[in-house]
mmCIF file as Biopython writes it, N, C-alpha, C and O atoms, coordinates in Angstrom:
data_model
#
loop_
_atom_site.group_PDB
_atom_site.id
_atom_site.type_symbol
_atom_site.label_atom_id
_atom_site.label_alt_id
_atom_site.label_comp_id
_atom_site.label_asym_id
_atom_site.label_entity_id
_atom_site.label_seq_id
_atom_site.pdbx_PDB_ins_code
_atom_site.Cartn_x
_atom_site.Cartn_y
_atom_site.Cartn_z
_atom_site.occupancy
_atom_site.B_iso_or_equiv
_atom_site.auth_seq_id
_atom_site.auth_asym_id
_atom_site.pdbx_PDB_model_num
ATOM 1   N N  . MET A ? 1  ? -0.749 84.076 3.477   1.0 0.0 1  A 1 
ATOM 2   C CA . MET A ? 1  ? -1.143 82.971 2.695   1.0 0.0 1  A 1 
ATOM 3   C C  . MET A ? 1  ? -1.222 83.507 1.015   1.0 0.0 1  A 1 
ATOM 4   O O  . MET A ? 1  ? -0.857 82.746 0.119   1.0 0.0 1  A 1 
ATOM 5   N N  . VAL A ? 2  ? -1.643 84.637 0.775   1.0 0.0 2  A 1 
ATOM 6   C CA . VAL A ? 2  ? -2.207 85.138 -0.207  1.0 0.0 2  A 1 
ATOM 7   C C  . VAL A ? 2  ? -0.961 85.075 -1.019  1.0 0.0 2  A 1 
ATOM 8   O O  . VAL A ? 2  ? -1.131 84.360 -2.006  1.0 0.0 2  A 1 
ATOM 9   N N  . THR A ? 3  ? 0.408  85.658 -0.925  1.0 0.0 3  A 1 
ATOM 10  C CA . THR A ? 3  ? 1.611  85.833 -1.437  1.0 0.0 3  A 1 
ATOM 11  C C  . THR A ? 3  ? 2.233  84.623 -1.479  1.0 0.0 3  A 1 
ATOM 12  O O  . THR A ? 3  ? 3.228  84.692 -2.200  1.0 0.0 3  A 1 
ATOM 13  N N  . ALA A ? 4  ? 2.033  83.334 -0.918  1.0 0.0 4  A 1 
ATOM 14  C CA . ALA A ? 4  ? 2.460  82.199 -1.051  1.0 0.0 4  A 1 
ATOM 15  C C  . ALA A ? 4  ? 1.678  81.355 -2.131  1.0 0.0 4  A 1 
ATOM 16  O O  . ALA A ? 4  ? 2.367  80.683 -2.899  1.0 0.0 4  A 1 
ATOM 17  N N  . SER A ? 5  ? 0.275  81.325 -2.266  1.0 0.0 5  A 1 
ATOM 18  C CA . SER A ? 5  ? -0.259 81.020 -3.052  1.0 0.0 5  A 1 
ATOM 19  C C  . SER A ? 5  ? -0.028 81.445 -4.447  1.0 0.0 5  A 1 
ATOM 20  O O  . SER A ? 5  ? 0.107  80.733 -5.442  1.0 0.0 5  A 1 
ATOM 21  N N  . ILE A ? 6  ? -0.002 82.906 -4.331  1.0 0.0 6  A 1 
ATOM 22  C CA . ILE A ? 6  ? 0.351  83.421 -5.735  1.0 0.0 6  A 1 
ATOM 23  C C  . ILE A ? 6  ? 1.849  82.708 -6.257  1.0 0.0 6  A 1 
ATOM 24  O O  . ILE A ? 6  ? 1.897  81.859 -7.146  1.0 0.0 6  A 1 
ATOM 25  N N  . SER A ? 7  ? 2.921  83.178 -5.595  1.0 0.0 7  A 1 
ATOM 26  C CA . SER A ? 7  ? 3.955  82.203 -5.910  1.0 0.0 7  A 1 
ATOM 27  C C  . SER A ? 7  ? 4.109  80.907 -6.149  1.0 0.0 7  A 1 
ATOM 28  O O  . SER A ? 7  ? 5.262  80.546 -6.383  1.0 0.0 7  A 1 
ATOM 29  N N  . ALA A ? 8  ? 3.099  79.944 -6.157  1.0 0.0 8  A 1 
ATOM 30  C CA . ALA A ? 8  ? 2.941  78.842 -6.065  1.0 0.0 8  A 1 
ATOM 31  C C  . ALA A ? 8  ? 2.579  78.782 -7.452  1.0 0.0 8  A 1 
ATOM 32  O O  . ALA A ? 8  ? 3.034  78.029 -8.313  1.0 0.0 8  A 1 
ATOM 33  N N  . ALA A ? 9  ? 1.720  79.650 -7.556  1.0 0.0 9  A 1 
ATOM 34  C CA . ALA A ? 9  ? 0.459  79.200 -9.086  1.0 0.0 9  A 1 
ATOM 35  C C  . ALA A ? 9  ? 1.664  80.033 -9.689  1.0 0.0 9  A 1 
ATOM 36  O O  . ALA A ? 9  ? 0.894  79.971 -10.648 1.0 0.0 9  A 1 
ATOM 37  N N  . ILE A ? 10 ? 2.655  80.672 -10.053 1.0 0.0 10 A 1 
ATOM 38  C CA . ILE A ? 10 ? 3.748  81.148 -10.724 1.0 0.0 10 A 1 
ATOM 39  C C  . ILE A ? 10 ? 4.517  80.114 -11.171 1.0 0.0 10 A 1 
ATOM 40  O O  . ILE A ? 10 ? 4.714  79.814 -12.349 1.0 0.0 10 A 1 
ATOM 41  N N  . GLY A ? 11 ? 4.968  79.551 -10.145 1.0 0.0 11 A 1 
ATOM 42  C CA . GLY A ? 11 ? 5.874  78.532 -10.027 1.0 0.0 11 A 1 
ATOM 43  C C  . GLY A ? 11 ? 5.378  77.608 -10.952 1.0 0.0 11 A 1 
ATOM 44  O O  . GLY A ? 11 ? 6.105  77.301 -11.897 1.0 0.0 11 A 1 
ATOM 45  N N  . ALA A ? 12 ? 3.840  76.919 -10.806 1.0 0.0 12 A 1 
ATOM 46  C CA . ALA A ? 12 ? 3.437  75.740 -11.345 1.0 0.0 12 A 1 
ATOM 47  C C  . ALA A ? 12 ? 3.348  76.666 -12.849 1.0 0.0 12 A 1 
ATOM 48  O O  . ALA A ? 12 ? 4.089  76.216 -13.724 1.0 0.0 12 A 1 
ATOM 49  N N  . ILE A ? 13 ? 2.596  77.798 -13.209 1.0 0.0 13 A 1 
ATOM 50  C CA . ILE A ? 13 ? 2.536  78.648 -14.783 1.0 0.0 13 A 1 
ATOM 51  C C  . ILE A ? 13 ? 4.204  78.027 -15.656 1.0 0.0 13 A 1 
ATOM 52  O O  . ILE A ? 13 ? 4.549  77.371 -16.639 1.0 0.0 13 A 1 
ATOM 53  N N  . VAL A ? 14 ? 4.821  78.795 -14.461 1.0 0.0 14 A 1 
ATOM 54  C CA . VAL A ? 14 ? 7.049  78.233 -14.919 1.0 0.0 14 A 1 
ATOM 55  C C  . VAL A ? 14 ? 6.795  77.051 -15.889 1.0 0.0 14 A 1 
ATOM 56  O O  . VAL A ? 14 ? 6.866  77.098 -17.117 1.0 0.0 14 A 1 
ATOM 57  N N  . VAL A ? 15 ? 6.491  75.997 -15.127 1.0 0.0 15 A 1 
ATOM 58  C CA . VAL A ? 15 ? 6.750  74.860 -15.477 1.0 0.0 15 A 1 
ATOM 59  C C  . VAL A ? 15 ? 6.059  73.914 -16.302 1.0 0.0 15 A 1 
ATOM 60  O O  . VAL A ? 15 ? 6.408  72.831 -16.771 1.0 0.0 15 A 1 
ATOM 61  N N  . VAL A ? 16 ? 4.507  74.877 -16.399 1.0 0.0 16 A 1 
ATOM 62  C CA . VAL A ? 16 ? 3.552  74.460 -17.674 1.0 0.0 16 A 1 
ATOM 63  C C  . VAL A ? 16 ? 4.157  75.083 -19.128 1.0 0.0 16 A 1 
ATOM 64  O O  . VAL A ? 16 ? 4.050  74.739 -20.305 1.0 0.0 16 A 1 
ATOM 65  N N  . ALA A ? 17 ? 4.900  76.263 -18.369 1.0 0.0 17 A 1 
ATOM 66  C CA . ALA A ? 17 ? 5.200  76.737 -19.626 1.0 0.0 17 A 1 
ATOM 67  C C  . ALA A ? 17 ? 6.195  76.608 -20.271 1.0 0.0 17 A 1 
ATOM 68  O O  . ALA A ? 17 ? 6.371  77.163 -21.356 1.0 0.0 17 A 1 
ATOM 69  N N  . GLN A ? 18 ? 7.094  75.775 -19.651 1.0 0.0 18 A 1 
ATOM 70  C CA . GLN A ? 18 ? 8.319  75.137 -19.915 1.0 0.0 18 A 1 
ATOM 71  C C  . GLN A ? 18 ? 8.227  74.099 -20.769 1.0 0.0 18 A 1 
ATOM 72  O O  . GLN A ? 18 ? 8.662  74.067 -21.920 1.0 0.0 18 A 1 
ATOM 73  N N  . SER A ? 19 ? 7.395  72.868 -19.924 1.0 0.0 19 A 1 
ATOM 74  C CA . SER A ? 19 ? 6.970  71.758 -20.954 1.0 0.0 19 A 1 
ATOM 75  C C  . SER A ? 19 ? 6.113  72.128 -22.230 1.0 0.0 19 A 1 
ATOM 76  O O  . SER A ? 19 ? 6.278  71.384 -23.197 1.0 0.0 19 A 1 
ATOM 77  N N  . VAL A ? 20 ? 5.166  73.237 -22.377 1.0 0.0 20 A 1 
ATOM 78  C CA . VAL A ? 20 ? 4.352  73.444 -23.372 1.0 0.0 20 A 1 
ATOM 79  C C  . VAL A ? 20 ? 5.995  73.394 -24.200 1.0 0.0 20 A 1 
ATOM 80  O O  . VAL A ? 20 ? 6.638  72.424 -24.601 1.0 0.0 20 A 1 
ATOM 81  N N  . GLN A ? 21 ? 6.274  74.727 -24.232 1.0 0.0 21 A 1 
ATOM 82  C CA . GLN A ? 21 ? 7.921  74.638 -24.950 1.0 0.0 21 A 1 
ATOM 83  C C  . GLN A ? 21 ? 9.183  73.921 -25.413 1.0 0.0 21 A 1 
ATOM 84  O O  . GLN A ? 21 ? 10.160 74.161 -26.123 1.0 0.0 21 A 1 
ATOM 85  N N  . GLY A ? 22 ? 8.653  72.832 -24.602 1.0 0.0 22 A 1 
ATOM 86  C CA . GLY A ? 22 ? 9.877  71.649 -24.693 1.0 0.0 22 A 1 
ATOM 87  C C  . GLY A ? 22 ? 11.187 72.593 -24.408 1.0 0.0 22 A 1 
ATOM 88  O O  . GLY A ? 22 ? 11.943 72.873 -25.338 1.0 0.0 22 A 1 
ATOM 89  N N  . LYS A ? 23 ? 11.407 73.047 -23.138 1.0 0.0 23 A 1 
ATOM 90  C CA . LYS A ? 23 ? 12.954 73.260 -22.738 1.0 0.0 23 A 1 
ATOM 91  C C  . LYS A ? 23 ? 13.552 74.325 -23.459 1.0 0.0 23 A 1 
ATOM 92  O O  . LYS A ? 23 ? 14.608 73.946 -23.965 1.0 0.0 23 A 1 
ATOM 93  N N  . PRO A ? 24 ? 13.340 75.272 -23.652 1.0 0.0 24 A 1 
ATOM 94  C CA . PRO A ? 24 ? 14.244 76.173 -24.979 1.0 0.0 24 A 1 
ATOM 95  C C  . PRO A ? 24 ? 15.808 75.892 -24.507 1.0 0.0 24 A 1 
ATOM 96  O O  . PRO A ? 24 ? 16.475 75.144 -25.222 1.0 0.0 24 A 1 
ATOM 97  N N  . THR A ? 25 ? 16.440 76.495 -23.268 1.0 0.0 25 A 1 
ATOM 98  C CA . THR A ? 25 ? 17.916 76.249 -22.899 1.0 0.0 25 A 1 
ATOM 99  C C  . THR A ? 25 ? 17.715 75.598 -21.346 1.0 0.0 25 A 1 
ATOM 100 O O  . THR A ? 25 ? 16.968 75.843 -20.399 1.0 0.0 25 A 1 
ATOM 101 N N  . PRO A ? 26 ? 18.950 74.502 -21.655 1.0 0.0 26 A 1 
ATOM 102 C CA . PRO A ? 26 ? 19.026 74.223 -20.312 1.0 0.0 26 A 1 
ATOM 103 C C  . PRO A ? 26 ? 19.425 74.703 -19.024 1.0 0.0 26 A 1 
ATOM 104 O O  . PRO A ? 26 ? 19.314 74.370 -17.844 1.0 0.0 26 A 1 
ATOM 105 N N  . ALA A ? 27 ? 19.977 75.691 -19.769 1.0 0.0 27 A 1 
ATOM 106 C CA . ALA A ? 27 ? 20.684 76.559 -18.056 1.0 0.0 27 A 1 
ATOM 107 C C  . ALA A ? 27 ? 19.256 77.066 -17.630 1.0 0.0 27 A 1 
ATOM 108 O O  . ALA A ? 27 ? 18.775 76.616 -16.590 1.0 0.0 27 A 1 
ATOM 109 N N  . LEU A ? 28 ? 18.364 78.228 -18.586 1.0 0.0 28 A 1 
ATOM 110 C CA . LEU A ? 28 ? 17.445 78.856 -18.051 1.0 0.0 28 A 1 
ATOM 111 C C  . LEU A ? 28 ? 16.684 77.756 -17.291 1.0 0.0 28 A 1 
ATOM 112 O O  . LEU A ? 28 ? 16.415 77.643 -16.095 1.0 0.0 28 A 1 
ATOM 113 N N  . GLY A ? 29 ? 16.320 76.683 -18.771 1.0 0.0 29 A 1 
ATOM 114 C CA . GLY A ? 29 ? 15.389 76.366 -17.635 1.0 0.0 29 A 1 
ATOM 115 C C  . GLY A ? 29 ? 15.582 75.452 -16.707 1.0 0.0 29 A 1 
ATOM 116 O O  . GLY A ? 29 ? 14.562 75.076 -16.130 1.0 0.0 29 A 1 
ATOM 117 N N  . GLY A ? 30 ? 16.786 74.886 -16.324 1.0 0.0 30 A 1 
ATOM 118 C CA . GLY A ? 30 ? 16.876 74.511 -15.157 1.0 0.0 30 A 1 
ATOM 119 C C  . GLY A ? 30 ? 16.933 75.502 -13.637 1.0 0.0 30 A 1 
ATOM 120 O O  . GLY A ? 30 ? 16.959 75.170 -12.452 1.0 0.0 30 A 1 
ATOM 121 N N  . ALA A ? 31 ? 16.936 76.887 -14.348 1.0 0.0 31 A 1 
ATOM 122 C CA . ALA A ? 31 ? 16.703 77.791 -13.721 1.0 0.0 31 A 1 
ATOM 123 C C  . ALA A ? 31 ? 15.851 77.831 -12.873 1.0 0.0 31 A 1 
ATOM 124 O O  . ALA A ? 31 ? 15.869 77.653 -11.655 1.0 0.0 31 A 1 
ATOM 125 N N  . PHE A ? 32 ? 14.719 78.195 -13.936 1.0 0.0 32 A 1 
ATOM 126 C CA . PHE A ? 32 ? 13.701 78.087 -13.212 1.0 0.0 32 A 1 
ATOM 127 C C  . PHE A ? 32 ? 12.698 77.133 -13.071 1.0 0.0 32 A 1 
ATOM 128 O O  . PHE A ? 32 ? 11.550 77.460 -12.769 1.0 0.0 32 A 1 
ATOM 129 N N  . VAL A ? 33 ? 13.094 75.783 -13.297 1.0 0.0 33 A 1 
ATOM 130 C CA . VAL A ? 33 ? 12.667 74.654 -12.620 1.0 0.0 33 A 1 
ATOM 131 C C  . VAL A ? 33 ? 12.981 74.758 -11.275 1.0 0.0 33 A 1 
ATOM 132 O O  . VAL A ? 33 ? 12.058 74.582 -10.480 1.0 0.0 33 A 1 
ATOM 133 N N  . VAL A ? 34 ? 14.491 75.095 -10.698 1.0 0.0 34 A 1 
ATOM 134 C CA . VAL A ? 34 ? 14.565 74.983 -9.563  1.0 0.0 34 A 1 
ATOM 135 C C  . VAL A ? 34 ? 14.633 76.321 -8.361  1.0 0.0 34 A 1 
ATOM 136 O O  . VAL A ? 34 ? 14.854 76.448 -7.157  1.0 0.0 34 A 1 
ATOM 137 N N  . ILE A ? 35 ? 14.266 77.255 -9.641  1.0 0.0 35 A 1 
ATOM 138 C CA . ILE A ? 35 ? 13.573 78.435 -8.511  1.0 0.0 35 A 1 
ATOM 139 C C  . ILE A ? 35 ? 12.129 78.217 -8.329  1.0 0.0 35 A 1 
ATOM 140 O O  . ILE A ? 35 ? 11.590 78.869 -7.435  1.0 0.0 35 A 1 
ATOM 141 N N  . GLY A ? 36 ? 11.301 77.280 -9.137  1.0 0.0 36 A 1 
ATOM 142 C CA . GLY A ? 36 ? 9.931  77.303 -9.289  1.0 0.0 36 A 1 
ATOM 143 C C  . GLY A ? 36 ? 9.443  76.361 -7.800  1.0 0.0 36 A 1 
ATOM 144 O O  . GLY A ? 36 ? 8.454  76.511 -7.083  1.0 0.0 36 A 1 
ATOM 145 N N  . VAL A ? 37 ? 10.793 75.183 -7.691  1.0 0.0 37 A 1 
ATOM 146 C CA . VAL A ? 37 ? 10.799 74.011 -6.857  1.0 0.0 37 A 1 
ATOM 147 C C  . VAL A ? 37 ? 10.257 74.969 -5.519  1.0 0.0 37 A 1 
ATOM 148 O O  . VAL A ? 37 ? 9.210  75.017 -4.874  1.0 0.0 37 A 1 
ATOM 149 N N  . ALA A ? 38 ? 11.950 75.909 -5.467  1.0 0.0 38 A 1 
ATOM 150 C CA . ALA A ? 38 ? 11.992 76.496 -3.828  1.0 0.0 38 A 1 
ATOM 151 C C  . ALA A ? 38 ? 11.085 76.924 -4.167  1.0 0.0 38 A 1 
ATOM 152 O O  . ALA A ? 38 ? 10.215 76.158 -3.754  1.0 0.0 38 A 1 
ATOM 153 N N  . ILE A ? 39 ? 10.558 77.832 -4.778  1.0 0.0 39 A 1 
ATOM 154 C CA . ILE A ? 39 ? 9.147  79.136 -4.004  1.0 0.0 39 A 1 
ATOM 155 C C  . ILE A ? 39 ? 7.747  77.758 -3.575  1.0 0.0 39 A 1 
ATOM 156 O O  . ILE A ? 39 ? 7.032  77.798 -2.573  1.0 0.0 39 A 1 
ATOM 157 N N  . LEU A ? 40 ? 7.716  76.884 -4.455  1.0 0.0 40 A 1 
ATOM 158 C CA . LEU A ? 40 ? 6.811  75.882 -4.188  1.0 0.0 40 A 1 
ATOM 159 C C  . LEU A ? 40 ? 7.206  75.628 -2.789  1.0 0.0 40 A 1 
ATOM 160 O O  . LEU A ? 40 ? 6.337  75.957 -1.981  1.0 0.0 40 A 1 
ATOM 161 N N  . THR A ? 41 ? 8.638  74.967 -2.122  1.0 0.0 41 A 1 
ATOM 162 C CA . THR A ? 41 ? 8.749  74.666 -0.855  1.0 0.0 41 A 1 
ATOM 163 C C  . THR A ? 41 ? 8.584  75.765 0.388   1.0 0.0 41 A 1 
ATOM 164 O O  . THR A ? 41 ? 7.991  75.577 1.450   1.0 0.0 41 A 1 
ATOM 165 N N  . VAL A ? 42 ? 9.251  76.920 -0.034  1.0 0.0 42 A 1 
ATOM 166 C CA . VAL A ? 42 ? 8.736  77.725 0.634   1.0 0.0 42 A 1 
ATOM 167 C C  . VAL A ? 42 ? 7.503  78.134 1.077   1.0 0.0 42 A 1 
ATOM 168 O O  . VAL A ? 42 ? 7.325  78.188 2.294   1.0 0.0 42 A 1 
ATOM 169 N N  . ALA A ? 43 ? 6.502  78.470 0.225   1.0 0.0 43 A 1 
ATOM 170 C CA . ALA A ? 43 ? 5.392  78.546 0.389   1.0 0.0 43 A 1 
ATOM 171 C C  . ALA A ? 43 ? 4.490  77.138 1.039   1.0 0.0 43 A 1 
ATOM 172 O O  . ALA A ? 43 ? 3.447  77.492 1.588   1.0 0.0 43 A 1 
ATOM 173 N N  . VAL A ? 44 ? 4.669  76.052 1.050   1.0 0.0 44 A 1 
ATOM 174 C CA . VAL A ? 44 ? 4.296  74.901 1.908   1.0 0.0 44 A 1 
ATOM 175 C C  . VAL A ? 44 ? 4.527  75.157 2.881   1.0 0.0 44 A 1 
ATOM 176 O O  . VAL A ? 44 ? 3.573  75.353 3.635   1.0 0.0 44 A 1 
ATOM 177 N N  . VAL A ? 45 ? 5.610  75.269 3.297   1.0 0.0 45 A 1 
ATOM 178 C CA . VAL A ? 45 ? 6.508  75.731 4.823   1.0 0.0 45 A 1 
ATOM 179 C C  . VAL A ? 45 ? 5.680  77.009 5.523   1.0 0.0 45 A 1 
ATOM 180 O O  . VAL A ? 45 ? 5.181  77.057 6.646   1.0 0.0 45 A 1 
ATOM 181 N N  . LEU A ? 46 ? 5.699  77.703 4.806   1.0 0.0 46 A 1 
ATOM 182 C CA . LEU A ? 46 ? 4.889  79.198 5.084   1.0 0.0 46 A 1 
ATOM 183 C C  . LEU A ? 46 ? 3.343  78.461 5.580   1.0 0.0 46 A 1 
ATOM 184 O O  . LEU A ? 46 ? 3.062  78.126 6.731   1.0 0.0 46 A 1 
ATOM 185 N N  . ASN A ? 47 ? 2.176  78.283 3.955   1.0 0.0 47 A 1 
ATOM 186 C CA . ASN A ? 47 ? 1.335  77.405 4.989   1.0 0.0 47 A 1 
ATOM 187 C C  . ASN A ? 47 ? 1.353  77.223 6.096   1.0 0.0 47 A 1 
ATOM 188 O O  . ASN A ? 47 ? 0.894  77.866 7.039   1.0 0.0 47 A 1 
ATOM 189 N N  . ALA A ? 48 ? 2.061  76.039 6.012   1.0 0.0 48 A 1 
ATOM 190 C CA . ALA A ? 48 ? 1.557  74.781 7.179   1.0 0.0 48 A 1 
ATOM 191 C C  . ALA A ? 48 ? 2.305  75.263 8.771   1.0 0.0 48 A 1 
ATOM 192 O O  . ALA A ? 48 ? 2.185  74.761 9.888   1.0 0.0 48 A 1 
ATOM 193 N N  . ARG A ? 49 ? 3.075  76.413 8.297   1.0 0.0 49 A 1 
ATOM 194 C CA . ARG A ? 49 ? 3.476  77.410 9.942   1.0 0.0 49 A 1 
ATOM 195 C C  . ARG A ? 49 ? 2.350  78.448 10.184  1.0 0.0 49 A 1 
ATOM 196 O O  . ARG A ? 49 ? 2.127  78.858 11.323  1.0 0.0 49 A 1 
ATOM 197 N N  . VAL A ? 50 ? 1.821  78.763 9.384   1.0 0.0 50 A 1 
ATOM 198 C CA . VAL A ? 50 ? 0.854  79.612 9.610   1.0 0.0 50 A 1 
ATOM 199 C C  . VAL A ? 50 ? -0.442 79.016 10.283  1.0 0.0 50 A 1 
ATOM 200 O O  . VAL A ? 50 ? -0.926 79.413 11.343  1.0 0.0 50 A 1 
ATOM 201 N N  . ARG A ? 51 ? -0.942 77.956 9.459   1.0 0.0 51 A 1 
ATOM 202 C CA . ARG A ? 51 ? -2.034 77.320 9.794   1.0 0.0 51 A 1 
ATOM 203 C C  . ARG A ? 51 ? -1.323 76.212 11.137  1.0 0.0 51 A 1 
ATOM 204 O O  . ARG A ? 51 ? -2.169 75.321 11.207  1.0 0.0 51 A 1 
ATOM 205 N N  . ARG A ? 52 ? -0.579 75.993 11.833  1.0 0.0 52 A 1 
ATOM 206 C CA . ARG A ? 52 ? -0.391 76.030 12.876  1.0 0.0 52 A 1 
ATOM 207 C C  . ARG A ? 52 ? -0.636 77.084 13.716  1.0 0.0 52 A 1 
ATOM 208 O O  . ARG A ? 52 ? -1.645 77.023 14.418  1.0 0.0 52 A 1 
ATOM 209 N N  . ARG A ? 53 ? -0.138 77.744 13.764  1.0 0.0 53 A 1 
ATOM 210 C CA . ARG A ? 53 ? -0.029 78.712 14.442  1.0 0.0 53 A 1 
ATOM 211 C C  . ARG A ? 53 ? -1.623 79.527 14.783  1.0 0.0 53 A 1 
ATOM 212 O O  . ARG A ? 53 ? -2.064 79.885 15.875  1.0 0.0 53 A 1 
ATOM 213 N N  . GLY A ? 54 ? -2.243 79.647 13.417  1.0 0.0 54 A 1 
ATOM 214 C CA . GLY A ? 54 ? -3.190 80.131 13.946  1.0 0.0 54 A 1 
ATOM 215 C C  . GLY A ? 54 ? -4.427 78.507 14.682  1.0 0.0 54 A 1 
ATOM 216 O O  . GLY A ? 54 ? -5.548 78.731 15.138  1.0 0.0 54 A 1 
ATOM 217 N N  . ASN A ? 55 ? -3.936 77.351 14.612  1.0 0.0 55 A 1 
ATOM 218 C CA . ASN A ? 55 ? -4.450 76.490 15.232  1.0 0.0 55 A 1 
ATOM 219 C C  . ASN A ? 55 ? -4.674 76.321 16.947  1.0 0.0 55 A 1 
ATOM 220 O O  . ASN A ? 55 ? -5.672 76.146 17.646  1.0 0.0 55 A 1 
ATOM 221 N N  . GLN A ? 56 ? -3.187 76.469 17.236  1.0 0.0 56 A 1 
ATOM 222 C CA . GLN A ? 56 ? -3.023 77.154 18.203  1.0 0.0 56 A 1 
ATOM 223 C C  . GLN A ? 56 ? -3.579 77.887 19.338  1.0 0.0 56 A 1 
ATOM 224 O O  . GLN A ? 56 ? -3.927 77.658 20.497  1.0 0.0 56 A 1 
ATOM 225 N N  . ARG A ? 57 ? -3.510 78.956 18.444  1.0 0.0 57 A 1 
ATOM 226 C CA . ARG A ? 57 ? -4.952 80.340 18.991  1.0 0.0 57 A 1 
ATOM 227 C C  . ARG A ? 57 ? -5.593 80.150 19.070  1.0 0.0 57 A 1 
ATOM 228 O O  . ARG A ? 57 ? -6.169 80.485 20.105  1.0 0.0 57 A 1 
ATOM 229 N N  . VAL A ? 58 ? -6.321 79.332 18.009  1.0 0.0 58 A 1 
ATOM 230 C CA . VAL A ? 58 ? -7.537 79.761 18.095  1.0 0.0 58 A 1 
ATOM 231 C C  . VAL A ? 58 ? -7.569 78.538 19.324  1.0 0.0 58 A 1 
ATOM 232 O O  . VAL A ? 58 ? -8.356 79.074 20.105  1.0 0.0 58 A 1 
ATOM 233 N N  . ARG A ? 59 ? -7.141 77.049 20.054  1.0 0.0 59 A 1 
ATOM 234 C CA . ARG A ? 59 ? -7.803 76.541 20.565  1.0 0.0 59 A 1 
ATOM 235 C C  . ARG A ? 59 ? -7.169 77.211 22.214  1.0 0.0 59 A 1 
ATOM 236 O O  . ARG A ? 59 ? -7.851 77.023 23.221  1.0 0.0 59 A 1 
ATOM 237 N N  . ARG A ? 60 ? -6.084 77.830 22.280  1.0 0.0 60 A 1 
ATOM 238 C CA . ARG A ? 60 ? -5.913 78.759 23.484  1.0 0.0 60 A 1 
ATOM 239 C C  . ARG A ? 60 ? -6.964 79.621 23.486  1.0 0.0 60 A 1 
ATOM 240 O O  . ARG A ? 60 ? -7.058 80.478 24.365  1.0 0.0 60 A 1 
#
């Protein structure tokens, strides 16, 4: 949970930094955007799975 939130925050910070800088180089910018999106998607999936497992354990 903590690592997922931290990774999501890092991805958001990278995207914001790129928008402020005006996308310095397309290659590096695109790579960072792809990495950020991948981290966000992985974090969301992990959070969903952890929450579902936790809810099932609590209910049982």
